[in-house]
C-alpha positions as CSV (number, residue, x, y, z in Angstrom):
1,M,17.8,-37.7,22.9
2,N,19.2,-35.4,20.2
3,F,21.0,-36.8,17.2
4,N,23.5,-34.9,15.1
5,P,22.4,-35.3,11.5
6,R,26.0,-35.8,10.4
7,D,26.6,-38.6,13.0
8,M,23.3,-40.2,12.0
9,A,24.4,-40.2,8.3
10,K,27.7,-41.9,9.3
11,A,26.0,-44.5,11.4
12,M,23.6,-45.3,8.6
13,K,26.5,-45.6,6.1
14,R,28.2,-48.1,8.4
15,L,25.0,-50.2,8.5
16,G,24.8,-50.2,4.7
17,I,21.8,-47.8,4.6
18,S,21.7,-44.9,2.1
19,Q,19.1,-42.3,1.7
20,Q,18.3,-40.1,-1.3
21,E,15.6,-37.3,-1.5
22,I,13.6,-37.5,-4.8
23,P,12.3,-34.1,-6.0
24,A,8.8,-35.3,-6.9
25,Q,5.9,-33.0,-7.7
26,E,3.1,-35.6,-7.4
27,V,2.9,-39.3,-6.7
28,I,0.1,-41.4,-8.2
29,I,-0.5,-45.0,-7.1
30,R,-2.8,-46.8,-9.6
31,C,-4.8,-49.6,-8.1
32,E,-7.3,-51.8,-10.1
33,D,-10.3,-49.7,-9.1
34,K,-8.9,-46.4,-7.8
35,E,-6.0,-44.0,-7.9
36,I,-4.2,-42.6,-4.8
37,I,-2.8,-39.2,-5.5
38,I,-0.3,-37.6,-3.1
39,T,0.3,-33.9,-3.7
40,N,3.1,-31.8,-2.2
41,P,5.1,-35.1,-1.6
42,S,8.3,-35.6,0.3
43,V,9.8,-38.7,-1.2
44,T,12.8,-40.4,0.2
45,K,14.5,-43.5,-1.3
46,V,16.2,-45.7,1.3
47,N,18.5,-48.5,0.2
48,L,19.2,-51.1,2.8
49,M,21.5,-53.9,1.6
50,G,20.5,-53.6,-2.0
51,Q,16.7,-53.3,-1.3
52,D,15.1,-50.0,-2.3
53,T,12.2,-48.7,-0.3
54,L,10.3,-45.4,-0.9
55,Q,9.0,-43.3,2.0
56,I,6.3,-40.9,0.9
57,T,4.5,-38.2,2.9
58,G,2.1,-35.6,1.7
59,T,-1.5,-34.7,1.1
60,M,-3.4,-37.9,0.0
61,T,-6.6,-38.0,-2.0
62,E,-8.3,-40.9,-3.7
63,R,-10.4,-41.1,-6.9
64,M,-12.2,-44.0,-8.6
65,R,-10.7,-45.1,-11.9
66,T,-12.9,-45.0,-14.9
67,V,-12.2,-46.7,-18.1
68,A,-13.3,-45.1,-21.4
69,V,-14.7,-47.9,-23.5
70,N,-15.3,-47.2,-27.2
71,A,-18.2,-48.6,-29.3
72,D,-15.9,-50.6,-31.5
73,D,-14.5,-52.5,-28.5
74,I,-18.0,-53.2,-27.2
75,H,-19.1,-54.5,-30.6
76,A,-16.1,-56.8,-30.9
77,V,-16.9,-58.3,-27.5
78,M,-20.5,-58.7,-28.4
79,E,-19.7,-60.5,-31.7
80,Q,-17.3,-62.9,-30.1
81,T,-19.5,-63.8,-27.1
82,T,-23.1,-63.1,-28.4
83,C,-23.8,-61.1,-25.3
84,D,-25.8,-57.8,-25.2
85,E,-24.2,-54.4,-25.2
86,K,-24.6,-53.7,-21.5
87,T,-22.8,-57.0,-20.6
88,A,-20.0,-56.3,-23.0
89,K,-19.5,-52.8,-21.7
90,E,-19.5,-53.9,-18.1
91,A,-16.9,-56.7,-18.9
92,L,-14.6,-54.2,-20.6
93,E,-14.9,-51.7,-17.7
94,R,-14.1,-54.5,-15.2
95,N,-11.1,-55.6,-17.3
96,N,-9.7,-52.1,-17.9
97,G,-10.6,-52.1,-21.6
98,D,-8.9,-55.4,-22.3
99,I,-10.9,-56.9,-25.1
100,A,-9.3,-60.4,-25.0
101,K,-9.7,-60.7,-21.3
102,S,-13.3,-59.6,-21.5
103,I,-14.1,-62.1,-24.3
104,L,-12.4,-64.9,-22.3
105,E,-14.3,-63.9,-19.1
106,L,-17.7,-63.9,-20.9
107,S,-17.0,-67.1,-22.8
108,T,-16.3,-69.1,-19.7
109,Q,-19.5,-68.1,-17.9
């Protein structure tokens, strides 16, 4: 069954569905432990009764996220929790560099 694009657009409009192409160059989805990178994306925003949805196609790759933790942050966590350097660094990495969250985590163990 072949659909005429113009007729399809009219039918979607009657149903309250609108589509918009987004000229994206790259899409990055940041998860807690990794990033999903979509290159050469085709991004379409669909609005159905006020609810926006994105449809993304392209070449997908994943990479692990690494957090750069500086020595001052490590020492701050060590001072507040009396833990060793390795434990402080691991807590900061686990908590994406959040000093307060790391201190709280190590203090409740």
